[in-house]
C-alpha positions as CSV (number, residue, x, y, z in Angstrom):
1,M,10.4,-21.2,19.8
2,Q,9.1,-20.9,16.8
3,H,11.0,-19.2,13.9
4,I,9.8,-16.3,11.3
5,L,11.3,-14.8,8.4
6,L,10.4,-11.3,7.9
7,L,10.8,-9.6,4.4
8,L,11.9,-6.3,4.7
9,P,13.0,-4.4,1.6
10,S,15.8,-1.9,2.7
11,E,13.0,1.2,1.6
12,T,10.3,0.2,4.1
13,Y,9.0,1.8,6.3
14,R,7.5,-1.0,8.4
15,A,10.5,-2.7,10.1
16,A,10.4,-1.7,13.1
17,D,6.9,-2.3,14.1
18,F,6.8,-5.9,12.6
19,I,10.5,-6.4,14.5
20,Q,8.6,-5.4,17.7
21,A,5.6,-7.6,17.3
22,A,7.5,-10.4,16.7
23,A,9.3,-9.5,20.0
24,Q,5.9,-9.4,21.7
25,L,5.1,-13.0,20.5
26,G,8.4,-14.0,21.4
27,T,9.4,-15.1,18.3
28,R,12.7,-15.7,16.7
29,V,13.4,-13.7,13.5
30,T,15.4,-14.0,11.0
31,V,15.2,-10.7,8.6
32,G,15.2,-11.1,4.7
33,S,16.3,-8.1,2.8
34,D,17.8,-6.8,-0.3
35,R,20.6,-5.0,1.8
36,R,22.7,-6.6,4.5
37,N,21.8,-4.1,7.5
38,P,18.6,-3.0,6.6
39,I,17.5,-2.2,10.0
40,A,19.5,0.4,12.7
41,N,20.4,-1.0,16.3
42,S,18.9,-4.1,15.6
43,D,19.9,-7.9,17.2
44,E,18.0,-10.1,15.0
45,A,20.1,-12.3,12.0
46,V,20.1,-11.0,8.5
47,I,20.3,-12.6,5.4
48,E,20.4,-10.6,2.2
49,L,18.2,-11.6,-0.4
50,P,17.6,-10.8,-4.4
51,L,14.1,-9.8,-3.8
52,K,14.2,-8.1,-7.6
53,N,14.6,-11.9,-8.6
54,P,12.0,-13.7,-6.6
55,E,13.3,-17.3,-7.9
56,L,17.0,-16.7,-6.8
57,A,15.7,-15.0,-3.2
58,A,13.4,-18.3,-2.9
59,D,16.4,-20.7,-3.6
60,A,18.4,-19.1,-1.0
61,I,15.2,-18.9,1.5
62,T,15.1,-22.7,0.6
63,E,18.9,-23.4,1.7
64,Y,18.8,-21.2,4.4
65,A,16.0,-22.9,6.1
66,S,17.7,-26.5,5.4
67,E,20.0,-25.4,8.3
68,A,17.4,-23.2,10.2
69,P,14.1,-24.3,9.9
70,L,11.4,-22.0,9.6
71,H,7.3,-21.7,10.8
72,A,6.6,-19.2,8.7
73,I,7.5,-16.2,6.0
74,V,6.0,-13.1,5.8
75,A,6.4,-10.3,3.5
76,V,5.5,-6.8,4.5
77,D,5.5,-5.1,1.4
78,D,5.2,-5.6,-2.5
79,Q,8.7,-6.4,-3.1
80,G,8.7,-9.4,-1.1
81,V,5.2,-11.2,-1.6
82,I,6.3,-13.2,-4.5
83,T,9.4,-14.2,-2.9
84,A,7.6,-15.5,0.4
85,A,5.0,-16.9,-1.9
86,L,7.9,-19.2,-4.2
87,A,9.6,-19.8,-0.8
88,S,6.5,-20.9,1.6
89,D,5.3,-23.3,-1.4
90,R,8.9,-25.2,-1.7
91,L,8.9,-25.6,2.1
92,K,4.9,-26.3,2.5
93,L,4.5,-23.3,4.5
94,P,0.9,-21.8,4.9
95,Y,0.8,-18.7,1.9
96,N,-1.0,-17.9,-1.1
97,S,-0.1,-19.8,-3.8
98,P,2.7,-17.8,-6.1
99,Q,-0.3,-17.6,-9.0
100,A,-2.4,-15.9,-7.1
101,V,-0.2,-13.3,-6.0
102,A,1.8,-12.7,-8.8
103,A,-1.6,-11.9,-10.3
104,T,-1.4,-9.3,-7.8
105,R,1.3,-7.8,-8.8
106,N,0.4,-7.4,-12.3
107,K,-2.5,-5.1,-12.8
108,A,-3.2,-6.5,-16.1
109,D,-3.2,-9.9,-14.9
110,M,-5.2,-9.1,-12.4
111,R,-8.2,-7.4,-14.4
112,H,-8.5,-10.4,-16.5
113,R,-8.6,-12.6,-13.8
114,L,-11.7,-10.5,-12.4
115,A,-13.2,-10.3,-15.5
116,A,-13.1,-14.0,-16.0
117,Y,-15.2,-14.3,-12.3
118,G,-17.4,-11.3,-13.2
119,V,-16.2,-9.3,-10.6
120,P,-17.5,-5.4,-10.7
121,Q,-14.4,-3.5,-11.7
122,P,-14.0,-0.3,-14.3
123,A,-13.5,-1.0,-18.0
124,Y,-10.3,-1.5,-19.4
125,A,-8.0,-2.3,-22.1
126,V,-4.4,-3.6,-22.1
127,L,-2.0,-1.3,-24.3
128,Q,0.6,-3.4,-25.7
129,A,3.5,-1.9,-28.3
130,A,1.3,-2.6,-30.8
131,S,-1.8,-1.4,-29.5
132,D,-4.0,2.0,-30.7
133,P,-4.4,3.9,-27.4
134,H,-6.6,6.6,-28.8
135,R,-9.1,3.7,-30.3
136,E,-9.0,2.0,-27.4
137,A,-9.5,5.2,-25.2
138,E,-12.4,6.0,-27.2
139,C,-13.8,3.0,-27.1
140,L,-13.8,3.1,-22.9
141,G,-14.8,6.6,-23.1
142,Y,-13.2,9.8,-21.7
143,P,-12.2,10.4,-18.9
144,V,-9.8,7.2,-18.8
145,V,-6.8,6.4,-16.3
146,V,-3.4,5.3,-17.6
147,K,-1.7,2.8,-14.9
148,P,1.7,1.1,-15.2
149,V,0.6,-2.6,-14.7
150,S,3.9,-3.0,-12.2
151,L,4.2,-0.1,-10.3
152,S,2.2,0.8,-7.0
153,A,1.3,3.5,-4.2
154,S,-0.5,5.7,-7.2
155,Q,3.2,6.0,-9.0
156,G,2.5,6.7,-12.8
157,V,-1.5,6.9,-12.4
158,I,-2.7,9.6,-14.4
159,R,-5.8,10.6,-15.5
160,V,-6.4,11.7,-19.0
161,D,-9.9,13.9,-19.6
162,D,-9.7,14.3,-23.9
163,P,-7.7,12.9,-26.8
164,N,-5.0,15.5,-26.9
165,E,-3.9,14.7,-23.2
166,L,-3.3,10.9,-24.1
167,Q,-0.1,10.7,-26.2
168,P,1.7,13.3,-23.7
169,T,0.6,11.1,-20.5
170,L,1.6,7.7,-22.2
171,A,5.3,9.4,-22.6
172,R,5.1,10.6,-19.2
173,V,4.2,7.4,-17.8
174,Q,6.8,5.2,-19.8
175,K,9.5,7.9,-18.9
176,I,8.5,7.1,-15.0
177,L,8.8,3.2,-16.0
178,H,12.4,3.6,-17.4
179,E,13.5,5.8,-14.5
180,R,12.4,2.9,-12.2
181,G,14.4,0.2,-14.3
182,R,11.4,-1.1,-15.9
183,P,11.1,-2.8,-19.6
184,K,10.7,-0.5,-22.4
185,H,8.2,-2.2,-23.8
186,E,6.0,-2.9,-20.4
187,A,2.1,-2.6,-21.1
188,L,0.2,-0.3,-19.9
189,L,-3.3,-0.1,-18.5
190,L,-6.1,2.0,-19.8
191,E,-9.0,2.0,-17.2
192,Q,-12.6,4.2,-17.4
193,F,-12.3,6.3,-14.7
194,V,-14.8,5.2,-12.3
195,P,-17.1,8.3,-10.2
196,G,-17.5,7.9,-6.6
197,S,-16.2,7.7,-3.1
198,E,-13.2,5.7,-2.6
199,V,-12.0,3.3,0.3
200,A,-9.6,0.7,1.5
201,V,-10.4,-2.7,3.2
202,E,-8.1,-4.2,5.4
203,G,-8.5,-7.8,6.1
204,L,-7.1,-11.4,7.1
205,M,-7.7,-14.5,4.8
206,R,-8.2,-17.3,6.7
207,N,-8.4,-20.7,5.1
208,G,-10.0,-18.9,2.2
209,R,-12.5,-16.7,3.7
210,L,-12.4,-12.8,4.3
211,E,-12.6,-11.3,7.6
212,V,-13.0,-7.8,7.0
213,L,-10.8,-5.5,9.9
214,A,-11.5,-2.3,8.8
215,I,-13.2,-0.4,6.0
216,F,-11.3,3.0,5.5
217,D,-13.3,6.1,4.4
218,K,-11.0,8.5,1.9
219,P,-12.9,11.9,3.0
220,D,-10.8,13.6,0.3
221,P,-12.0,13.6,-3.3
222,L,-9.6,11.5,-5.4
223,D,-10.7,12.3,-8.8
224,G,-7.1,13.0,-10.3
225,P,-5.4,13.9,-12.5
226,F,-3.0,12.3,-10.0
227,F,-4.1,10.0,-7.2
228,E,-2.4,11.0,-4.1
229,E,-4.0,9.4,-1.1
230,T,-4.3,11.9,2.0
231,L,-6.6,10.5,4.6
232,Y,-7.5,7.6,5.7
233,V,-10.4,7.2,8.5
234,T,-12.0,4.4,10.2
235,P,-14.7,3.2,10.8
236,S,-16.4,3.9,7.6
237,R,-19.0,6.6,7.8
238,H,-21.0,4.6,4.6
239,T,-24.5,2.8,5.5
240,D,-24.1,-0.6,6.5
241,A,-25.9,-1.7,3.4
242,I,-23.1,-0.3,1.3
243,Q,-20.0,-1.5,3.5
244,S,-21.4,-5.2,3.3
245,E,-21.4,-4.6,-0.2
246,I,-17.8,-3.1,0.0
247,S,-17.3,-6.4,1.9
248,S,-18.7,-8.6,-0.7
249,V,-17.0,-7.5,-3.5
250,T,-13.8,-7.2,-1.9
251,A,-14.2,-11.3,-0.8
252,Q,-15.4,-12.0,-4.3
253,A,-11.9,-10.1,-5.4
254,A,-9.9,-12.1,-2.9
255,E,-11.6,-15.5,-4.2
256,A,-11.0,-14.9,-7.9
257,L,-7.6,-14.2,-7.6
258,G,-6.9,-17.0,-5.3
259,L,-5.7,-15.4,-2.4
260,T,-6.3,-17.4,0.9
261,E,-4.0,-16.9,3.4
262,G,-2.8,-13.1,5.4
263,A,-3.0,-9.9,5.2
264,I,-5.0,-8.0,1.8
265,H,-5.6,-4.6,1.2
266,A,-7.9,-3.5,-1.4
267,E,-8.9,-0.3,-2.7
268,L,-12.5,0.2,-4.2
269,R,-14.9,3.1,-5.5
270,T,-18.6,3.3,-4.3
271,S,-21.5,5.2,-5.9
272,S,-25.0,4.8,-5.8
273,C,-24.4,2.7,-9.1
274,Q,-21.9,0.3,-8.1
275,T,-19.3,-0.9,-6.0
276,S,-15.9,-1.5,-7.9
277,I,-12.6,-3.0,-7.0
278,L,-9.7,-0.7,-8.1
279,E,-6.6,-3.1,-6.5
280,I,-6.3,-5.6,-4.3
281,A,-3.0,-6.5,-2.8
282,G,-1.8,-9.9,-0.8
283,R,-0.1,-7.9,2.1
284,S,-1.5,-5.4,4.6
285,I,-1.7,-1.5,4.6
286,G,1.6,0.4,3.4
287,G,3.6,2.9,4.8
288,L,3.1,3.4,8.6
289,C,-0.7,3.6,8.4
290,A,-1.2,0.2,10.5
291,R,-0.2,2.4,13.7
292,A,-3.8,3.4,13.4
293,L,-5.2,0.2,14.1
294,R,-5.7,-1.7,17.0
295,F,-7.8,-4.7,17.8
296,G,-9.1,-6.0,21.2
297,L,-7.3,-5.5,24.2
298,G,-4.9,-3.1,22.1
299,V,-3.1,-5.8,19.8
300,S,-1.1,-4.3,16.7
301,L,-1.9,-5.1,13.0
302,E,1.5,-6.4,12.4
303,Q,0.8,-8.6,15.5
304,L,-2.2,-9.9,14.0
305,I,-0.6,-10.8,10.7
306,L,2.3,-12.9,12.6
307,R,-0.1,-14.8,14.7
308,H,-1.9,-16.1,11.8
309,A,1.2,-16.7,9.6
310,L,2.6,-19.0,12.9
311,N,-1.1,-20.6,13.3
312,L,-1.0,-18.6,17.0
313,P,-4.4,-18.2,18.7
314,I,-6.5,-15.1,17.8
315,H,-8.6,-14.2,20.2
316,D,-10.1,-10.8,18.7
317,L,-10.7,-9.2,15.8
318,Q,-12.8,-6.4,17.0
319,R,-11.4,-2.7,16.1
320,T,-10.5,-1.2,19.5
321,D,-13.4,1.1,20.5
322,G,-14.0,4.5,18.8
323,A,-12.7,6.0,15.7
324,S,-9.0,6.7,14.0
325,G,-7.4,8.1,11.0
326,V,-4.2,8.6,9.5
327,M,-2.9,11.5,6.9
328,M,-0.4,10.8,4.7
329,L,1.6,13.6,4.1
330,P,2.0,14.7,0.4
331,I,5.0,16.3,-0.6
332,P,4.0,19.7,-2.3
333,Q,6.9,20.2,-4.6
334,A,9.9,18.7,-6.0
335,G,12.9,19.9,-4.5
336,R,15.4,19.1,-1.3
337,L,13.8,18.9,1.8
338,V,15.2,21.7,4.6
339,E,13.2,21.5,7.6
340,V,10.1,20.8,9.1
341,T,8.6,23.1,11.7
342,G,5.2,23.4,13.5
343,V,5.1,19.4,14.6
344,D,5.0,20.4,18.3
345,H,1.9,22.7,17.5
346,A,0.8,19.4,15.4
347,Q,0.9,17.3,18.3
348,A,-0.9,19.5,20.7
349,I,-4.1,19.5,18.9
350,E,-6.8,17.3,20.7
351,G,-7.0,13.7,19.2
352,I,-3.8,13.7,17.9
353,T,-1.5,10.4,19.1
354,G,1.5,10.9,16.8
355,V,3.4,12.9,13.9
356,E,6.0,11.1,12.1
357,I,8.0,12.6,9.8
358,T,9.9,10.5,7.5
359,I,11.7,12.5,5.0
360,A,15.0,13.2,6.6
361,P,16.0,17.0,5.7
362,G,18.5,17.0,2.8
363,Q,16.7,14.3,0.7
364,L,15.4,14.9,-2.7
365,L,11.6,15.4,-2.7
366,I,9.4,13.6,-6.0
367,P,5.7,14.6,-6.0
368,L,3.4,11.9,-7.4
369,P,3.2,10.9,-10.6
370,E,6.9,10.6,-10.5
371,G,7.5,9.4,-6.7
372,N,6.3,7.1,-4.6
373,R,6.8,8.7,-1.0
374,Y,5.1,10.8,1.7
375,L,6.8,13.7,3.7
376,G,5.4,11.7,6.7
377,F,2.1,10.5,8.9
378,I,-0.3,12.1,11.3
379,F,-2.2,9.6,13.7
380,A,-5.5,10.5,15.1
381,R,-8.0,9.0,17.8
382,G,-11.2,10.2,18.8
383,H,-15.0,9.1,19.5
384,H,-16.2,10.2,16.0
385,P,-14.8,10.0,12.6
386,S,-15.6,13.1,12.3
387,Q,-13.7,14.7,15.4
388,V,-10.9,12.6,14.0
389,E,-10.6,13.8,10.4
390,A,-11.1,17.4,11.8
391,A,-8.2,16.7,14.3
392,L,-6.0,15.3,11.3
393,R,-6.8,18.4,9.0
394,A,-6.0,20.9,11.8
395,A,-2.5,19.2,12.6
396,H,-1.8,19.4,9.0
397,K,-2.6,23.1,9.0
398,Q,0.6,23.5,11.8
399,L,3.3,21.9,9.7
400,R,5.2,24.1,7.6
401,F,7.9,22.4,4.9
402,S,10.8,24.5,3.8
403,I,12.2,23.3,1.1
404,E,14.9,24.0,-1.6
405,T,13.2,24.1,-5.3
406,N,16.1,25.1,-6.9
407,C,19.3,22.5,-6.2
408,D,22.2,24.3,-6.8
409,K,24.6,27.5,-5.2
410,S,21.8,29.7,-6.4
411,A,18.8,28.0,-4.7
412,T,16.0,29.8,-2.6
413,A,13.9,28.1,0.4
414,S,10.2,28.0,0.1
415,S,8.0,27.5,3.0
416,I,5.0,25.5,2.9
417,T,1.8,24.8,4.7
């Protein structure tokens, strides 16, 4: 029986889906996590790993594998990708190189590598402690976008429209980094804002070749000041020519970074002028969004990823017929969640296949750009992308979020659509 190590950070949404996929393949599973018991009601063996220190975590995996040989290591989220690359390299298992994965985890390094290969991307500047941010912003031309180099899920990403906004925005982003335990003088990325439609690409790298699994349209405009994603709908409604360009730019970016094996997730902007790469990661789509994808005879994205990692046959990479999509439920305001109502009404909308609320009552809600979570996910399927989009929007309107806005004895709860 083949033996796979799944790196599942305790904060991940995706543990159950990957565990289920491994069970369907009849594979022995060990879970590597930053917590001893990350999965409730699970019988899988667990090893505790310091995922914030990839070198130490890779050492622990190597030692574990000397007694329980591994056939593959898969990181399901950003927190584990460098650990997986280091450990796979030491154990001679197929994976992306540690250098390639590290570049995806540092936006400044990624920009430099893409620039060296001439991959279309936003004009940018890296702000170090000695940099003059106003001069750099003027050179790029407003509006610009401030990004932390080390965070993900749009956390700390803010658009700046004029010089008066720049310094307060930089201070805000630095505070976010401090609260996330990042180094005090960590560099920031300054990018020229690229107008256009945003899309996401889900792909699988096999022997250095990109196989595009899906192109998601993002129908809601993502023009800032914050960049909270909501709707993902596939297949794309862009022309065949634009979709071909999206695939080509994604493949160029993967090659420039040296990504050769496993899942990739990319974000791009496309317009009549050019398609530009915004981000590319050496892992699959985040949250529960992968549930919007099925391949062949109903195979999940997680099972495809595990099949590739274990060198098992992959018979069909074609998406299941029809259209599908997901809405990531944004956090409307800060506070403490009291309850979510209307879920039954949302699930009754034609085309809706599921509603998952992933934040429990009583938990604190932190909107973007300080936060990095969503309230939950709505899933839909239909004959055409427009039907899927309409169903997701209709379902969202059925939900009501009761939020305690002042977390003290005098607090009052407000109901938000």
